[in-house]
SEMAR-99060 format. One record per atom (N, C-alpha, C): residue number from 1; residue in one letter; atom name; y negated, z, x. Coordinates in Angstrom, 2 decimals, decimal comma. Layout:
REM residues N
NUM_A_CA_Y_Z_X
...
//
This chain:
REM residues 171
1_A_N_-94,63_24,24_49,43
1_A_CA_-95,38_22,80_49,01
1_A_C_-96,25_22,73_47,84
2_Q_N_-96,30_24,07_46,72
2_Q_CA_-96,60_24,04_45,52
2_Q_C_-98,11_24,27_45,35
3_G_N_-98,64_25,05_46,65
3_G_CA_-99,77_25,84_46,88
3_G_C_-99,92_26,84_45,61
4_K_N_-101,09_27,02_44,92
4_K_CA_-101,45_27,93_44,17
4_K_C_-100,07_28,26_43,43
5_D_N_-99,99_27,12_42,57
5_D_CA_-98,73_27,04_41,38
5_D_C_-97,61_27,55_41,96
6_G_N_-97,26_27,44_43,28
6_G_CA_-96,04_27,68_44,00
6_G_C_-96,08_29,23_44,09
7_G_N_-97,43_29,57_44,70
7_G_CA_-97,46_31,14_44,84
7_G_C_-96,86_32,24_43,74
8_A_N_-97,54_31,48_42,68
8_A_CA_-97,37_32,49_41,14
8_A_C_-95,96_32,06_40,72
9_E_N_-95,39_31,10_40,87
9_E_CA_-94,10_30,85_40,43
9_E_C_-93,34_31,45_41,11
10_A_N_-93,55_31,80_42,64
10_A_CA_-92,51_32,49_43,40
10_A_C_-92,58_33,98_43,10
11_A_N_-93,79_34,55_43,00
11_A_CA_-94,00_35,61_42,61
11_A_C_-93,37_36,26_41,34
12_S_N_-93,10_35,19_40,22
12_S_CA_-92,64_35,44_38,83
12_S_C_-91,34_35,55_39,15
13_H_N_-90,63_34,45_39,91
13_H_CA_-89,32_34,43_39,94
13_H_C_-88,66_35,66_40,85
14_L_N_-89,59_36,03_42,05
14_L_CA_-89,00_37,03_42,79
14_L_C_-88,95_38,62_41,76
15_Y_N_-90,01_38,71_40,99
15_Y_CA_-90,30_39,86_40,20
15_Y_C_-88,90_40,00_39,41
16_S_N_-88,48_38,55_38,71
16_S_CA_-87,59_38,94_37,61
16_S_C_-86,28_39,14_38,39
17_E_N_-86,04_38,36_39,48
17_E_CA_-84,84_38,54_40,21
17_E_C_-84,55_40,05_40,96
18_L_N_-85,87_40,42_41,21
18_L_CA_-85,68_42,08_41,67
18_L_C_-85,28_43,13_40,30
19_K_N_-85,83_42,90_39,15
19_K_CA_-85,69_43,52_38,31
19_K_C_-84,06_43,54_37,64
20_E_N_-83,70_42,29_37,94
20_E_CA_-82,37_41,96_37,31
20_E_C_-81,53_42,80_38,26
21_Q_N_-81,55_42,48_39,51
21_Q_CA_-80,71_43,31_40,63
21_Q_C_-80,66_45,01_40,49
22_L_N_-82,13_45,50_40,19
22_L_CA_-82,08_46,87_39,59
22_L_C_-81,50_47,01_38,50
23_K_N_-81,33_46,41_37,52
23_K_CA_-80,82_46,84_36,51
23_K_C_-79,27_46,87_36,80
24_Q_N_-78,95_46,12_37,60
24_Q_CA_-77,48_46,22_37,75
24_Q_C_-76,90_47,12_38,75
25_M_N_-77,82_47,51_39,90
25_M_CA_-77,62_48,45_40,60
25_M_C_-77,88_50,24_40,02
26_Y_N_-78,70_50,04_38,93
26_Y_CA_-78,62_51,23_38,22
26_Y_C_-78,88_51,21_36,89
27_P_N_-77,47_51,00_36,41
27_P_CA_-77,39_50,64_34,58
27_P_C_-77,95_51,82_33,70
28_E_N_-77,64_53,41_34,42
28_E_CA_-78,18_54,35_33,63
28_E_C_-79,47_54,57_33,60
29_A_N_-80,52_54,08_34,37
29_A_CA_-82,16_54,15_34,72
29_A_C_-82,62_53,44_33,88
30_H_N_-83,81_53,56_33,56
30_H_CA_-84,89_52,55_32,74
30_H_C_-85,50_51,86_33,68
31_V_N_-84,98_51,06_34,40
31_V_CA_-85,86_50,21_35,66
31_V_C_-86,76_49,32_34,95
32_T_N_-86,74_49,06_33,52
32_T_CA_-88,24_48,20_33,18
32_T_C_-89,48_48,94_33,40
33_N_N_-89,18_50,14_33,48
33_N_CA_-90,35_51,14_33,52
33_N_C_-91,07_51,52_35,10
34_W_N_-89,94_50,63_36,28
34_W_CA_-90,26_50,83_37,66
34_W_C_-91,31_49,82_37,88
35_N_N_-92,03_50,23_38,88
35_N_CA_-92,89_49,51_39,47
35_N_C_-92,33_48,95_40,86
36_I_N_-92,74_47,63_40,92
36_I_CA_-92,33_46,87_42,05
36_I_C_-93,11_46,70_42,90
37_V_N_-93,07_46,88_44,11
37_V_CA_-94,29_46,95_45,34
37_V_C_-93,37_45,70_46,45
38_V_N_-94,18_44,61_46,43
38_V_CA_-93,70_43,73_47,19
38_V_C_-94,69_43,27_48,37
39_N_N_-94,45_43,43_49,82
39_N_CA_-95,07_43,40_50,99
39_N_C_-94,52_41,91_51,41
40_V_N_-95,36_40,99_51,72
40_V_CA_-94,95_39,81_52,57
40_V_C_-96,00_39,80_54,01
41_V_N_-95,39_40,16_54,87
41_V_CA_-96,12_40,44_56,24
41_V_C_-96,01_39,03_56,94
42_L_N_-97,12_38,56_57,54
42_L_CA_-96,93_37,39_58,01
42_L_C_-98,45_37,05_58,93
43_N_N_-97,91_35,92_59,82
43_N_CA_-99,44_35,47_60,69
43_N_C_-99,46_34,05_59,68
44_L_N_-100,28_34,29_58,95
44_L_CA_-101,07_32,95_57,89
44_L_C_-101,17_31,89_58,72
45_Q_N_-102,24_31,80_59,49
45_Q_CA_-102,51_30,59_60,49
45_Q_C_-101,38_30,05_61,07
46_G_N_-100,65_30,81_61,73
46_G_CA_-99,33_30,40_62,57
46_G_C_-98,25_29,68_61,90
47_L_N_-97,98_30,45_60,46
47_L_CA_-97,11_29,87_59,44
47_L_C_-97,65_28,39_58,87
48_G_N_-99,09_29,03_58,56
48_G_CA_-99,84_27,39_58,00
48_G_C_-99,48_26,24_58,91
49_Q_N_-99,81_26,56_60,31
49_Q_CA_-99,64_25,40_60,86
49_Q_C_-98,28_24,87_61,36
50_K_N_-97,20_25,67_61,32
50_K_CA_-95,95_25,33_61,67
50_K_C_-95,54_24,37_60,08
51_L_N_-95,76_24,87_58,96
51_L_CA_-95,45_24,22_57,61
51_L_C_-96,17_23,08_57,63
52_H_N_-97,56_22,69_58,07
52_H_CA_-97,89_21,50_58,13
52_H_C_-97,42_21,03_58,92
53_A_N_-96,84_20,96_60,36
53_A_CA_-96,24_20,54_61,18
53_A_C_-95,13_19,85_60,69
54_C_N_-94,35_20,57_60,13
54_C_CA_-93,00_20,22_59,37
54_C_C_-92,87_19,28_58,09
55_G_N_-94,09_19,19_57,55
55_G_CA_-94,56_18,32_56,68
55_G_C_-94,48_18,86_55,29
56_I_N_-93,95_20,18_54,88
56_I_CA_-93,75_21,04_54,02
56_I_C_-95,25_20,90_53,29
57_I_N_-96,55_21,40_53,96
57_I_CA_-97,73_21,40_53,11
57_I_C_-98,46_20,10_54,04
58_N_N_-99,54_19,90_53,13
58_N_CA_-100,46_18,94_53,74
58_N_C_-101,64_19,56_54,58
59_N_N_-101,99_20,41_54,29
59_N_CA_-103,08_21,35_54,95
59_N_C_-102,87_22,46_55,35
60_P_N_-102,61_23,21_56,42
60_P_CA_-102,34_24,58_56,80
60_P_C_-103,14_25,45_55,73
61_N_N_-104,50_25,14_55,24
61_N_CA_-104,83_26,11_54,07
61_N_C_-104,29_26,48_53,03
62_E_N_-103,50_25,29_52,75
62_E_CA_-102,79_25,58_51,58
62_E_C_-102,15_26,68_51,47
63_L_N_-101,29_27,37_52,49
63_L_CA_-100,71_28,40_52,44
63_L_C_-101,43_29,77_51,84
64_S_N_-102,93_29,74_52,15
64_S_CA_-103,77_30,51_51,73
64_S_C_-104,00_30,65_50,33
65_A_N_-103,96_29,55_49,70
65_A_CA_-104,03_29,75_48,13
65_A_C_-102,57_29,96_47,48
66_F_N_-101,47_29,71_48,21
66_F_CA_-100,36_29,95_47,77
66_F_C_-100,12_31,86_47,99
67_G_N_-100,51_32,21_49,13
67_G_CA_-100,57_33,57_48,90
67_G_C_-101,78_34,30_47,94
68_R_N_-102,44_33,93_48,06
68_R_CA_-103,50_34,46_47,16
68_R_C_-103,05_34,22_45,87
69_A_N_-102,26_33,39_44,96
69_A_CA_-101,67_33,51_43,84
69_A_C_-100,48_34,42_43,83
70_F_N_-99,65_34,26_45,24
70_F_CA_-98,60_35,17_45,05
70_F_C_-99,22_36,63_44,64
71_G_N_-99,96_37,01_45,20
71_G_CA_-100,75_38,50_45,13
71_G_C_-101,25_38,62_44,03
72_L_N_-101,70_37,73_43,20
72_L_CA_-102,50_38,08_42,05
72_L_C_-101,53_37,84_40,97
73_A_N_-100,32_37,25_41,19
73_A_CA_-99,56_37,20_40,06
73_A_C_-98,80_38,49_39,65
74_H_N_-98,76_39,56_40,27
74_H_CA_-98,16_40,97_39,83
74_H_C_-99,34_41,75_40,78
75_P_N_-99,59_43,04_40,13
75_P_CA_-100,63_43,63_40,80
75_P_C_-100,16_44,63_42,04
76_L_N_-98,99_44,57_42,28
76_L_CA_-98,37_45,46_43,61
76_L_C_-97,74_44,37_44,29
77_F_N_-98,03_43,17_44,29
77_F_CA_-97,28_42,28_45,36
77_F_C_-98,57_41,73_46,23
78_N_N_-98,42_41,94_47,31
78_N_CA_-99,36_41,71_48,60
78_N_C_-98,92_40,63_49,66
79_F_N_-99,58_40,03_50,15
79_F_CA_-99,38_38,95_51,17
79_F_C_-100,28_39,11_52,23
80_I_N_-99,82_39,79_52,99
80_I_CA_-100,49_40,27_54,06
80_I_C_-100,69_39,84_55,34
81_D_N_-101,58_39,13_55,85
81_D_CA_-101,84_38,38_57,23
81_D_C_-101,92_39,53_58,46
82_V_N_-101,27_39,71_59,20
82_V_CA_-101,49_40,22_60,45
82_V_C_-102,09_39,45_61,52
83_G_N_-102,13_37,77_61,54
83_G_CA_-102,58_37,32_62,73
83_G_C_-101,27_37,38_63,71
84_S_N_-101,95_36,46_64,65
84_S_CA_-100,99_36,03_65,75
84_S_C_-100,29_37,26_66,37
85_G_N_-99,26_37,09_67,05
85_G_CA_-98,36_38,23_67,86
85_G_C_-97,44_38,83_67,32
86_K_N_-95,80_38,60_67,78
86_K_CA_-95,07_38,98_66,78
86_K_C_-94,89_40,56_66,55
87_E_N_-95,23_41,07_67,23
87_E_CA_-95,12_42,63_67,16
87_E_C_-96,19_43,33_66,36
88_R_N_-97,27_42,33_65,64
88_R_CA_-97,95_42,91_64,82
88_R_C_-97,23_42,96_63,28
89_A_N_-96,81_42,05_63,22
89_A_CA_-96,09_42,05_62,08
89_A_C_-94,75_42,95_61,86
90_D_N_-94,02_43,09_62,96
90_D_CA_-92,62_43,91_63,34
90_D_C_-93,49_45,14_63,02
91_H_N_-94,56_45,72_63,92
91_H_CA_-95,05_47,01_63,74
91_H_C_-95,27_47,28_62,25
92_K_N_-95,88_46,61_61,33
92_K_CA_-96,26_46,74_60,16
92_K_C_-95,22_46,81_59,26
93_I_N_-94,20_46,16_59,62
93_I_CA_-92,92_46,10_58,62
93_I_C_-92,34_47,27_58,79
94_R_N_-92,02_47,73_60,35
94_R_CA_-91,31_49,30_60,46
94_R_C_-92,03_50,43_59,93
95_E_N_-93,29_50,33_60,13
95_E_CA_-94,06_51,46_59,47
95_E_C_-93,92_51,72_57,96
96_T_N_-94,23_50,48_57,44
96_T_CA_-93,93_50,47_56,11
96_T_C_-92,64_50,99_55,44
97_L_N_-91,83_50,63_56,16
97_L_CA_-90,11_50,98_55,86
97_L_C_-90,08_52,49_55,87
98_R_N_-90,73_52,94_57,19
98_R_CA_-90,68_54,24_57,48
98_R_C_-91,41_55,21_56,50
99_L_N_-92,69_54,69_56,03
99_L_CA_-93,28_55,26_54,73
99_L_C_-92,69_55,34_53,70
100_F_N_-91,85_54,46_53,27
100_F_CA_-91,38_54,15_51,72
100_F_C_-90,19_54,77_51,72
101_L_N_-89,00_54,84_52,75
101_L_CA_-88,04_55,28_52,38
101_L_C_-87,67_56,84_52,32
102_P_N_-88,46_57,70_52,87
102_P_CA_-88,53_59,20_52,52
102_P_C_-89,12_59,59_51,33
103_M_N_-89,81_58,84_50,68
103_M_CA_-90,75_59,06_49,34
103_M_C_-89,55_59,15_48,46
104_P_N_-89,43_60,13_47,66
104_P_CA_-88,73_60,37_46,20
104_P_C_-89,15_59,46_45,09
105_Q_N_-90,28_59,04_45,30
105_Q_CA_-90,69_57,84_43,98
105_Q_C_-90,20_56,61_44,23
106_C_N_-89,76_56,30_45,66
106_C_CA_-89,07_54,88_45,89
106_C_C_-87,91_55,05_45,80
107_K_N_-87,39_54,35_44,89
107_K_CA_-86,01_54,39_44,41
107_K_C_-85,37_53,44_44,99
108_H_N_-85,68_52,21_45,35
108_H_CA_-84,77_51,16_46,16
108_H_C_-85,78_50,26_47,04
109_I_N_-85,47_49,87_48,08
109_I_CA_-85,80_49,01_49,26
109_I_C_-85,04_47,70_49,10
110_F_N_-85,74_46,60_48,97
110_F_CA_-85,02_45,38_49,28
110_F_C_-85,98_44,93_50,63
111_F_N_-84,99_44,61_51,60
111_F_CA_-85,78_44,53_52,92
111_F_C_-85,06_43,26_53,51
112_G_N_-85,75_42,25_54,02
112_G_CA_-85,45_41,24_54,44
112_G_C_-85,54_40,53_55,87
113_P_N_-84,93_41,51_57,04
113_P_CA_-84,94_41,20_58,00
113_P_C_-83,67_40,33_59,00
114_C_N_-82,76_40,10_57,95
114_C_CA_-81,47_39,48_58,45
114_C_C_-81,28_38,24_59,34
115_H_N_-82,40_37,98_59,61
115_H_CA_-83,00_36,83_60,74
115_H_C_-82,94_37,21_62,11
116_D_N_-83,59_38,44_62,28
116_D_CA_-84,05_39,17_63,44
116_D_C_-83,52_40,27_63,72
117_N_N_-82,68_40,19_64,64
117_N_CA_-82,01_41,50_65,49
117_N_C_-82,96_42,47_65,94
118_G_N_-84,10_42,19_66,03
118_G_CA_-85,14_43,06_66,41
118_G_C_-85,01_44,33_65,59
119_Y_N_-84,68_44,13_64,01
119_Y_CA_-84,64_45,19_63,15
119_Y_C_-83,44_46,04_63,11
120_L_N_-82,53_45,63_63,93
120_L_CA_-81,26_46,44_63,99
120_L_C_-81,19_47,94_64,22
121_P_N_-82,28_48,31_65,33
121_P_CA_-82,54_49,26_65,61
121_P_C_-83,30_50,47_64,83
122_V_N_-83,92_49,87_63,86
122_V_CA_-84,83_50,31_62,96
122_V_C_-83,84_50,84_61,94
123_L_N_-83,15_50,17_61,56
123_L_CA_-82,09_50,13_60,50
123_L_C_-80,99_51,03_60,57
124_E_N_-80,28_51,20_61,85
124_E_CA_-79,19_51,84_62,28
124_E_C_-79,39_53,40_61,92
125_P_N_-80,12_54,22_62,18
125_P_CA_-80,28_55,53_61,88
125_P_C_-80,01_55,65_60,01
126_F_N_-80,50_54,54_59,51
126_F_CA_-80,24_54,90_57,97
126_F_C_-79,22_54,78_57,48
127_K_N_-78,24_54,11_58,35
127_K_CA_-76,86_53,51_57,74
127_K_C_-75,86_55,10_57,74
128_R_N_-76,25_55,99_58,40
128_R_CA_-75,71_57,46_58,58
128_R_C_-76,03_58,37_57,58
129_D_N_-77,32_58,03_57,04
129_D_CA_-78,12_59,12_55,93
129_D_C_-77,78_58,51_54,37
130_P_N_-76,73_59,53_54,03
130_P_CA_-76,59_59,25_52,41
130_P_C_-77,86_59,24_51,60
131_T_N_-78,95_59,52_51,99
131_T_CA_-80,06_60,10_51,02
131_T_C_-80,72_58,58_51,02
132_T_N_-80,58_57,58_52,20
132_T_CA_-81,24_56,54_52,45
132_T_C_-80,36_55,28_52,36
133_S_N_-79,16_55,32_52,60
133_S_CA_-78,23_54,31_52,76
133_S_C_-77,95_53,81_51,52
134_T_N_-77,78_54,45_50,71
134_T_CA_-77,80_53,91_49,10
134_T_C_-79,01_53,04_48,64
135_R_N_-80,16_53,63_49,16
135_R_CA_-81,07_52,89_48,71
135_R_C_-81,78_51,64_49,30
136_I_N_-81,19_51,08_50,05
136_I_CA_-81,30_49,98_50,91
136_I_C_-80,40_48,73_50,71
137_T_N_-81,32_47,51_50,47
137_T_CA_-80,56_46,28_50,24
137_T_C_-81,00_45,33_50,99
138_L_N_-80,17_44,61_51,89
138_L_CA_-80,79_43,51_52,47
138_L_C_-81,04_42,25_51,76
139_V_N_-82,21_41,40_52,15
139_V_CA_-82,29_40,23_51,22
139_V_C_-81,87_39,11_52,44
140_E_N_-80,83_38,30_52,22
140_E_CA_-80,63_37,48_52,85
140_E_C_-81,32_36,08_52,62
141_T_N_-81,88_35,30_53,77
141_T_CA_-82,30_34,13_53,55
141_T_C_-81,44_33,04_54,22
142_T_N_-81,62_32,97_55,54
142_T_CA_-80,58_32,21_56,31
142_T_C_-79,25_33,40_56,45
143_P_N_-78,13_32,80_56,97
143_P_CA_-77,15_33,54_57,01
143_P_C_-77,47_34,77_57,98
144_P_N_-76,80_35,80_57,76
144_P_CA_-77,50_36,96_58,46
144_P_C_-76,79_37,28_59,80
145_E_N_-77,58_37,70_60,67
145_E_CA_-76,68_37,97_62,19
145_E_C_-75,67_38,77_61,85
146_P_N_-74,92_38,92_62,90
146_P_CA_-73,50_39,51_62,64
146_P_C_-73,92_41,12_62,53
147_G_N_-74,37_41,62_63,70
147_G_CA_-75,18_42,95_63,52
147_G_C_-75,62_43,63_62,16
148_F_N_-76,32_42,62_61,32
148_F_CA_-76,55_43,15_59,71
148_F_C_-75,26_43,05_58,91
149_V_N_-74,33_42,25_59,08
149_V_CA_-73,26_42,31_58,53
149_V_C_-72,53_43,95_58,84
150_A_N_-72,47_44,16_60,36
150_A_CA_-71,93_45,39_60,68
150_A_C_-72,65_46,73_60,06
151_L_N_-73,73_46,47_59,76
151_L_CA_-74,49_47,80_59,31
151_L_C_-73,91_48,22_57,74
152_G_N_-73,41_47,42_56,98
152_G_CA_-72,81_47,66_56,00
152_G_C_-73,79_48,18_54,63
153_F_N_-74,98_47,74_54,85
153_F_CA_-75,75_47,52_53,70
153_F_C_-75,55_46,41_52,60
154_P_N_-75,79_46,75_51,47
154_P_CA_-75,48_45,71_50,51
154_P_C_-76,32_44,53_50,56
155_R_N_-76,09_43,34_50,67
155_R_CA_-76,99_42,36_50,83
155_R_C_-76,86_41,30_49,75
156_V_N_-78,24_40,77_49,24
156_V_CA_-78,59_39,82_48,28
156_V_C_-79,15_38,40_48,52
157_K_N_-78,95_37,53_47,83
157_K_CA_-79,70_36,40_47,99
157_K_C_-80,43_36,08_46,79
158_F_N_-81,80_35,26_47,34
158_F_CA_-82,32_34,58_45,88
158_F_C_-82,66_33,47_46,25
159_P_N_-81,72_32,37_45,82
159_P_CA_-81,68_31,08_46,67
159_P_C_-83,02_30,19_46,12
160_K_N_-83,23_30,69_44,61
160_K_CA_-84,54_30,10_44,15
160_K_C_-85,82_30,19_44,49
161_I_N_-86,01_31,29_45,74
161_I_CA_-87,06_31,71_46,06
161_I_C_-87,31_31,44_47,69
162_F_N_-86,21_31,83_48,42
162_F_CA_-86,25_31,82_49,84
162_F_C_-85,43_30,48_50,36
163_R_N_-85,73_30,05_51,25
163_R_CA_-85,26_28,85_52,10
163_R_C_-83,85_29,59_52,72
164_D_N_-82,71_28,62_52,78
164_D_CA_-81,53_29,09_53,34
164_D_C_-81,24_28,75_54,83
165_S_N_-82,09_28,00_55,33
165_S_CA_-82,24_27,28_56,68
165_S_C_-83,31_27,51_57,27
166_N_N_-83,32_27,81_58,89
166_N_CA_-84,98_27,68_59,57
166_N_C_-85,74_26,74_59,46
167_L_N_-87,00_26,83_59,54
167_L_CA_-87,76_25,69_59,98
167_L_C_-87,26_25,03_60,96
168_P_N_-87,45_23,82_60,97
168_P_CA_-87,26_23,11_62,29
168_P_C_-87,98_23,78_63,64
169_S_N_-87,11_23,57_64,79
169_S_CA_-87,77_24,03_65,86
169_S_C_-89,25_22,96_66,47
170_R_N_-88,67_21,76_66,29
170_R_CA_-89,68_20,69_66,39
170_R_C_-89,76_19,89_65,03
171_P_N_-90,98_19,54_64,70
171_P_CA_-90,97_18,69_63,67
171_P_C_-90,35_17,22_63,64
//
């Protein structure tokens, strides 16, 4: 709802929250030197229209300003528009996860799929692999689906950044 200013503020809060979580998880490491990569994958037009219909933003294009400011706030923060079609976002998210998890340079992944059971089969193999299971933390926005709780990965909430309820199905 705060457009450009909100995007920069959200990025700043998220960066601070992630750094703080990493300090707690890795007290012996110098996490202040770690780079943080954030990928937000979405259908920009579809979400913009939904936010407008719900009265959260005045114009669907305001989401673009938010996204640009979010991405500019930190050099490795990305707001990625994949267009319409649920599988487009899912495909990009799954492949990004599969790219980063085996990399030794990737120390930890905060992953926010807890609202979508479609990611359970993607995460299932990693819970049995000790080299990856300790490096995944699930980010909760809405209460997690039961399957995510059963996976046993640590979970974290960032209430200053993410909504804790779904957008209404009808405005």
